[in-house]
N, C-alpha and C positions, 0 to 999 in steps of 0.2 A: 692553770686555774682561771676559772671565769666566774662571773656572779650568777647567783641564781635567777637573777631577774631575766637572763636571756635563755633560760631553759624553756623548752616547748611542753605543750600539755601531752601526757603520756609518759614521759620521761621520768626514770627514776635515777637519782644523782646520790653521791656521797658528798657530805660535808667534810671539807678540808680545813677551812680556816673562817673564823668570824671577825670582822674588823669592826671598829668603832670605839666609842667610849666605854668605860666599864659598865655603866648603866644599861647601855643598850646590849651589850654582850650578855649581862646578867638577865634581862628581860627576855632575851632570845632562847637563853638556857632554860628558863623557866617554862617556856612553851614547848620546849623539846628540840631545839636546834642545838645540837653539840657535835663537836668534830668527832667524825666517824660514823654518825649516824646516816641512814638512808632517808631520803625526802622523795616523795612522788608528786609531780605536778599534776594535779587533777584539771584545772581549768584556768584560764587566763582571760580577765575582764577588764578592758580599759587600762591594760598595764599592770593591774593588780593581779596577784596570784592567789589561787586557792591550792594549798598544798595537804598532803596526806603525811603525817608525821605520827610514826607508831600507829595507835588506834584512834587518833583524831584528826579532823579537818580543820586547818587553821588558814584565814585569809591574811596576806600581808600585801602592804603597798609596796611599789617599785623601790622607794627608798630604802627600807629595810631589807628587802631582797637583794638589793645591790651589795649590802654588807656582807652577806652569806657567800664565800667562795666556795665553789664545787669542782669536781673532777669528772 
């Protein structure tokens, strides 16, 4: 497993695990980041990621992206 923060633009990955406090995990789940779902990296700007999750595009900073473990 590796953190989502090192994925490259254009990659589609599957979420394996989400780390952090309960509030952080709950917040990410509300945004659509749940174990087993696919995420596509649309772009990276200054270390921050723009992600395609289901039918939405969401921007995450490097800190939150590093809490999402992918395969």
